[in-house]
Structures are given as structure tokens and as C-alpha cells.
C-alpha positions as a Markdown table, in Angstrom:
| # | Residue | x | y | z |
|---|---|---|---|---|
| 1 | Glu | 63.7 | -4.2 | 2.3 |
| 2 | Leu | 62.1 | -4.3 | 5.8 |
| 3 | Lys | 64.3 | -7.3 | 7.0 |
| 4 | Ala | 67.4 | -5.6 | 5.7 |
| 5 | Met | 66.7 | -2.6 | 8.0 |
| 6 | Ala | 68.0 | -4.8 | 10.9 |
| 7 | Tyr | 71.5 | -4.1 | 9.7 |
| 8 | Leu | 71.2 | -0.3 | 9.6 |
| 9 | Ser | 72.8 | 1.9 | 12.2 |
| 10 | Asp | 70.7 | 3.5 | 15.0 |
| 11 | Asp | 71.2 | 6.9 | 13.4 |
| 12 | Thr | 69.8 | 5.7 | 10.1 |
| 13 | Leu | 66.9 | 4.0 | 11.8 |
| 14 | Trp | 66.1 | 7.3 | 13.6 |
| 15 | Thr | 66.2 | 9.1 | 10.3 |
| 16 | Ile | 63.7 | 6.7 | 8.8 |
| 17 | Ala | 61.5 | 6.8 | 11.9 |
| 18 | Arg | 61.3 | 10.6 | 11.6 |
| 19 | Glu | 60.7 | 10.7 | 7.8 |
| 20 | Gln | 57.6 | 12.4 | 6.6 |
| 21 | Met | 56.0 | 13.0 | 3.2 |
| 22 | Pro | 56.8 | 16.4 | 1.8 |
| 23 | Lys | 54.1 | 19.0 | 2.6 |
| 24 | Ser | 53.4 | 19.5 | -1.1 |
| 25 | Val | 52.6 | 15.7 | -1.4 |
| 26 | Gln | 50.4 | 15.8 | 1.7 |
| 27 | Glu | 48.5 | 18.8 | 0.4 |
| 28 | Arg | 48.0 | 17.1 | -3.0 |
| 29 | Met | 46.8 | 14.0 | -1.3 |
| 30 | Ser | 44.3 | 16.0 | 0.8 |
| 31 | Val | 42.9 | 17.8 | -2.3 |
| 32 | Leu | 42.5 | 14.4 | -4.1 |
| 33 | Met | 40.8 | 12.8 | -1.1 |
| 34 | Thr | 38.4 | 15.7 | -0.9 |
| 35 | Arg | 37.6 | 15.4 | -4.7 |
| 36 | Asn | 37.2 | 11.6 | -4.2 |
| 37 | Thr | 34.8 | 12.1 | -1.3 |
| 38 | Arg | 32.8 | 14.6 | -3.4 |
| 39 | Gly | 32.7 | 12.3 | -6.4 |
| 40 | Thr | 34.5 | 15.0 | -8.6 |
| 41 | Ile | 37.8 | 13.1 | -9.1 |
| 42 | Thr | 38.9 | 12.3 | -12.6 |
| 43 | Asp | 40.3 | 8.9 | -13.6 |
| 44 | Ala | 43.8 | 10.4 | -13.8 |
| 45 | Glu | 43.5 | 12.0 | -10.4 |
| 46 | His | 42.2 | 8.7 | -8.9 |
| 47 | Ala | 45.2 | 6.9 | -10.2 |
| 48 | Asp | 47.4 | 9.6 | -8.7 |
| 49 | Leu | 45.6 | 9.3 | -5.4 |
| 50 | Ala | 46.1 | 5.5 | -5.4 |
| 51 | Glu | 49.8 | 6.0 | -6.0 |
| 52 | Leu | 50.1 | 8.5 | -3.2 |
| 53 | Val | 48.2 | 6.2 | -0.8 |
| 54 | Glu | 50.5 | 3.4 | -1.7 |
| 55 | Arg | 53.5 | 5.6 | -1.1 |
| 56 | Gly | 52.2 | 6.6 | 2.3 |
| 57 | Asn | 51.6 | 3.0 | 3.2 |
| 58 | Arg | 55.2 | 2.1 | 2.3 |
| 59 | Leu | 56.4 | 5.0 | 4.4 |
| 60 | Thr | 54.3 | 3.9 | 7.4 |
| 61 | Leu | 55.7 | 0.4 | 7.2 |
| 62 | Arg | 59.3 | 1.6 | 7.0 |
| 63 | Lys | 58.8 | 3.9 | 9.9 |
| 64 | Ala | 57.1 | 1.2 | 12.0 |
| 65 | Gln | 60.0 | -1.3 | 11.2 |
| 66 | Ala | 62.6 | 1.3 | 12.2 |
| 67 | Met | 60.8 | 2.0 | 15.5 |
| 68 | Lys | 60.6 | -1.7 | 16.1 |
| 69 | Tyr | 64.4 | -2.2 | 15.7 |
| 70 | Leu | 65.2 | 0.9 | 17.8 |
| 71 | Thr | 63.0 | -0.4 | 20.6 |
| 72 | Glu | 64.6 | -3.9 | 20.4 |
| 73 | Arg | 68.0 | -2.2 | 20.7 |
| 74 | Gly | 66.9 | -0.6 | 23.9 |
| 75 | His | 65.8 | 2.9 | 22.7 |
| 76 | Lys | 62.7 | 4.5 | 24.1 |
| 77 | Val | 60.7 | 5.9 | 21.1 |
| 78 | Thr | 58.2 | 8.6 | 22.0 |
| 79 | Leu | 56.1 | 10.9 | 19.8 |
| 80 | Asp | 58.5 | 13.8 | 20.6 |
| 81 | Asp | 61.4 | 11.7 | 19.3 |
| 82 | Leu | 59.7 | 11.3 | 16.0 |
| 83 | Asn | 59.6 | 15.0 | 15.2 |
| 84 | Pro | 61.9 | 15.8 | 12.2 |
| 85 | Ala | 65.3 | 17.0 | 13.4 |
| 86 | Asp | 64.9 | 20.4 | 11.7 |
| 87 | Glu | 61.7 | 21.3 | 13.7 |
């Protein structure tokens, strides 16, 4: 999947670079991480947390790859550029 991104348009790469987990998912992850730290997490919640962490890792890899290709194509990628378009 990451190698195939080389064939995507710049606009698509920018969309991927700006992608974020939905706020509701971020909030759920925060709650689960707190419970995990406190030792009050259930087995089901721990499995949910592991899935969310994996999802976040995949998102981070896709974003990094998109930024790599944009940079290689001559674009300057700054933190301001990575804000979602609707903000």
C-alpha cells in the first residue's frame, strides 16, 4: 500500500498527509490509555486499545509516506500545511 502511494496525485497525497483520527476515536483511546495506566482496564477494553493503537500506527505510516512523496516532488511540507482543510 505504501509503495503504491507513489502513483497518487499530489492532491490525494495532501489529503492523506492531513488525515486525522476522528475526535471520538481519539477520546476513546485517551480513556482506554488512562484506564490501562491505572490498571483498571478490562480484557475487552485492552483488545480495543490495541486495535486503536494499531490503527493510529497505520495512519502515521501513511501520513509519513505521503509527506515523503510530496517532498520528493518538490513541495515544502510544514506543520501549518498539515492542518485539515476544514480548519
